[in-house]
Rosetta silent file (secondary structure, phi, psi, omega in degrees, C-alpha in Angstrom):
SEQUENCE: MYVQSINGISGIKTRLARLVDRADDELCMDQDEWAYRLGWTVERTGFGARRYRNPLFDLQKAERIYAGGDVGENVAA
SCORE:     score description
SCORE:     0.000 S_00000001
   1 L     0.000  -43.965  179.518    0.000    0.000    0.000 S_00000001
   2 H   -64.015  -37.533  178.965    2.785    2.424    0.856 S_00000001
   3 H   -63.229  -36.891  179.040    4.566    1.635   -2.437 S_00000001
   4 H   -63.678  -38.503 -179.835    1.417    2.578   -4.344 S_00000001
   5 H   -69.421  -34.080  176.306    1.349    6.019   -2.758 S_00000001
   6 H   -67.493  -43.202  177.575    5.010    6.571   -3.688 S_00000001
   7 H   -62.436  -36.484  178.063    4.272    5.497   -7.259 S_00000001
   8 H   -64.584  -42.680  178.822    1.329    7.879   -7.265 S_00000001
   9 H   -67.062  -42.471  179.198    3.486   10.789   -6.134 S_00000001
  10 H   -67.427  -32.461  175.759    6.210    9.984   -8.661 S_00000001
  11 H   -65.344  -39.183  177.356    3.545    9.723  -11.347 S_00000001
  12 H   -65.770  -42.885  178.266    2.289   13.175  -10.441 S_00000001
  13 H   -61.265  -41.290  179.102    5.845   14.535  -10.521 S_00000001
  14 H   -63.528  -44.003  178.611    6.389   12.975  -13.936 S_00000001
  15 H   -62.169  -43.602  179.026    3.164   14.488  -15.259 S_00000001
  16 H   -63.754  -40.967  178.633    4.059   17.922  -13.907 S_00000001
  17 H   -62.832  -39.502  177.351    7.542   17.709  -15.439 S_00000001
  18 H   -65.624  -40.291  177.584    6.007   16.841  -18.813 S_00000001
  19 H   -63.745  -40.835  178.572    3.599   19.772  -18.549 S_00000001
  20 H   -65.615  -42.522  177.457    6.444   22.149  -17.723 S_00000001
  21 H   -61.970  -42.515  179.732    8.494   20.820  -20.670 S_00000001
  22 H   -64.727  -41.958  178.001    5.540   21.218  -23.000 S_00000001
  23 H   -63.742  -39.981  177.912    4.922   24.777  -21.774 S_00000001
  24 H   -62.831  -44.077  177.970    8.622   25.570  -22.266 S_00000001
  25 H   -62.532  -43.032  179.518    8.526   24.197  -25.818 S_00000001
  26 H   -65.133  -38.242 -178.080    5.380   26.183  -26.629 S_00000001
  27 H   -64.504  -38.195 -174.319    6.867   29.357  -25.181 S_00000001
  28 H  -107.974   11.571 -173.755   10.028   29.219  -27.310 S_00000001
  29 H   -58.366  -47.209 -176.748    8.673   27.433  -30.390 S_00000001
  30 H   -63.322  -45.553 -179.311    8.825   30.390  -32.796 S_00000001
  31 H   -66.318  -39.238  179.127   12.363   31.393  -31.867 S_00000001
  32 H   -64.546  -43.641  178.847   13.581   27.790  -31.986 S_00000001
  33 H   -62.546  -40.938  178.208   12.093   27.229  -35.448 S_00000001
  34 H   -60.832  -45.720 -179.191   13.678   30.465  -36.673 S_00000001
  35 H   -65.894  -41.670  179.238   17.087   29.418  -35.344 S_00000001
  36 H   -63.905  -38.533  178.399   16.833   25.905  -36.823 S_00000001
  37 H   -63.698  -32.161  178.178   15.911   27.363  -40.241 S_00000001
  38 H   -81.312   -7.423 -179.174   19.064   29.490  -40.089 S_00000001
  39 L    84.949   16.849  179.790   21.139   26.423  -39.194 S_00000001
  40 L   -83.798  161.700  174.466   21.902   27.617  -35.683 S_00000001
  41 E   -95.256  147.817 -179.070   22.204   25.392  -32.636 S_00000001
  42 E  -123.715  126.346  178.920   19.701   25.722  -29.801 S_00000001
  43 E  -123.158  123.645  176.916   20.588   24.879  -26.213 S_00000001
  44 E   -75.749  127.851 -179.410   17.997   24.902  -23.432 S_00000001
  45 E  -116.207   -3.293 -179.929   19.388   26.668  -20.383 S_00000001
  46 E   165.463 -177.461 -178.957   16.269   26.866  -18.237 S_00000001
  47 L   -68.287  116.795  179.984   12.544   27.407  -18.372 S_00000001
  48 L    75.068    8.628 -178.873   11.933   29.802  -21.238 S_00000001
  49 E  -117.284  134.923  179.984   15.660   30.376  -21.673 S_00000001
  50 E  -135.392  155.698  171.138   17.683   29.361  -24.707 S_00000001
  51 E  -118.970  116.540 -179.973   21.184   29.871  -26.010 S_00000001
  52 E  -102.034  135.018 -175.699   21.273   30.303  -29.776 S_00000001
  53 E  -135.479  127.870  175.142   24.589   29.853  -31.550 S_00000001
  54 L   -87.051  118.694 -177.955   25.543   30.460  -35.150 S_00000001
  55 H   -64.749  -16.623  177.284   28.114   27.791  -36.124 S_00000001
  56 H   -65.093  -27.148  176.640   29.720   30.250  -38.542 S_00000001
  57 H   -61.637  -40.990  178.865   31.198   32.046  -35.523 S_00000001
  58 H   -66.578  -38.501  179.254   33.184   28.916  -34.700 S_00000001
  59 H   -65.469  -44.145  178.890   34.325   28.606  -38.319 S_00000001
  60 H   -63.915  -38.361  177.913   35.484   32.232  -38.431 S_00000001
  61 H   -64.320  -43.506  179.294   37.346   31.790  -35.153 S_00000001
  62 H   -63.977  -38.385  178.880   39.080   28.672  -36.484 S_00000001
  63 H   -65.782  -39.378  178.152   40.056   30.511  -39.673 S_00000001
  64 H   -66.249  -39.913  178.621   41.595   33.374  -37.684 S_00000001
  65 H   -64.882  -43.367 -178.840   43.531   30.936  -35.533 S_00000001
  66 H   -64.838  -36.348 -179.455   44.726   29.047  -38.616 S_00000001
  67 H   -77.175   -8.012  177.740   45.766   32.308  -40.289 S_00000001
  68 L    92.017    6.346  179.159   47.828   33.224  -37.213 S_00000001
  69 L   -79.661  157.474  177.148   45.641   36.094  -36.088 S_00000001
  70 L   -77.864  131.232 -177.333   44.853   36.779  -32.479 S_00000001
  71 L   -65.411  -31.761 -176.620   41.386   35.520  -31.603 S_00000001
  72 L   -85.312   -5.307 -177.789   40.781   38.471  -29.279 S_00000001
  73 L   -75.007  157.392 -178.493   41.706   41.182  -31.794 S_00000001
  74 L   -83.774  107.359 -178.554   39.078   43.379  -33.379 S_00000001
  75 L   -89.752   -9.142 -178.727   38.638   42.087  -36.936 S_00000001
  76 L   -80.952  -14.073 -177.391   35.765   44.441  -37.741 S_00000001
  77 L   -74.247    0.000    0.000   38.115   47.467  -37.823 S_00000001
């Protein structure tokens, strides 16, 4: 009997976690789709929080390193 109540509580926790995940997905759906269409990576960092990354930044950094330039220098100048 006691095991059933624990399973019931864990079932409720699982349901709540799924609802929170679904709400998080719905909240950020438009931005995530936009980023995926651009070929960016999307990393969930919390409820309603995302980190969007353009992989071209990594490629440009690698090219500067390969060319012998300092990664921290201002290349836009």
